[in-house]
N, C-alpha and C positions, 0 to 999 in steps of 0.2 A: 536371795541370790544378788551378789554385787556385780558392779559393771564388766570386770574381768570375768567372771563367768557366764554373764549374760551374751558377751562379746563372741566368748569360746563356744556357748551354744551356738549362736547365729553361724559362725563360723562353719562348723560341723553340718548345720542343716544345708548351708551353701554348697560345701563339700559333697554332701549325700546328693542332692538334688542335681548336681553338676554331673557326678558318677551315674545317676539312675535317668538323666536326660529329661527330667521332669521334677515339679516341685515336691519335695518331701512329705511336707506337713499339710499340703492342699486339702482343704474340706471341699469335695465336689459340688453337694448342694449350694453352697455358698457362691462358690466360683461360678457356676452355671447361674445363678439368679442374677449375677453381675455382670456378666461378660456375654453370656448367649444371646444371639438376636432373638428377640420374641416381637410376637404381635403386639404394638402398645394398644392400651385403650382408645377407644374413640373420644376425641375431645368433645366437652359439653360447654353449651353456653346458655346459663339461666336467665330468663327474661321473667320479670316479678313487675306489679305494679310500682313498686318503689325501686327497681332498678331496669329501667326500661331500654333495654340494649340495641341501640340503634343500627348495628351493623354486626354481622355474624360471618366466620370467614367459611369459604366453598368447603365442605366436606366436613364440617363440625355438626355433630347433633343440637338441637335447638329446644330447649325444655321450657315450656310455658307453664308457669307455677301461680297458684293462687290458694287462698285459704279456705275457700268454699266450693263445693262441686260446681263444674262447669261444663258446658259444650263449647267448643272452639269452632267457630267457623270461620274459615280460612282459605286462602287462594294463592297461587304464585303467578297468575295471568290475569290480573286487574279485574277479577268478579267474573272474568268470562265464563269460569268453571269455579265452582266452590265444593269444599268438603266439610263434613260436620266429624268432629272426633270428640268423644265423652271423655272428661278428665279421669285419672286414676288415683284412688285413694292411697294414703300412705299410714303407717302407724303413727306418725306424727302429726296427724292431722293436716295435711298439705295436700294438695290435687295438684295434679302435671298431666301434662300432654307432651309427649316426646314427637319431634318432626324429624325425620331422618334427612340426611343430607344428601346432597347431588353436588357433584364437582362443578356444576355450571353456574354461573352467577345470574342472579334473579332476586327480583323483590318479592317480600312476602307480606300479606296483609292479613289481618285477622281482625274479629270481633267476637265478643263473648255473649252467650246466653247463661242466665244465672237461674237454674230451674227452681231452687228453693224460694227465690222472688218472683219468678215467673216474668222474668225481664229480660231484655236485651241491653247491652252497656251502652249502645247508642252513640259509639265513636269506634272508629276504624284506628288500628295501630298498624305501622309498618316498618318492617326490619327489611334492610339491603342484606342479602347473602351472596 
């Protein structure tokens, strides 16, 4: 198709769209994918030993990741009350714990228990949220 034919085809599509009061060659699934308001996926922030994120935005899921099984010992109230969460395994050999967000700003502290070695990390980690 040369330039003149292409221009003529586009003109006919515009005329037809104007007459029908809708786009003539609209592909509905593609249109829906890019224009409809949808619920966006929740944001994630990944904390790893080689990427220790100091601050996580409020409302962002906080994923704690390591290369071997662990129990996360964590608190949001400066150790007045602590929770323990076991990591989940992936097919890639990565272990993780997801902490779900709140909209309020609070500090998060954690440490790790390594069951394979039967030892505690011996250090607290702090993340501002």
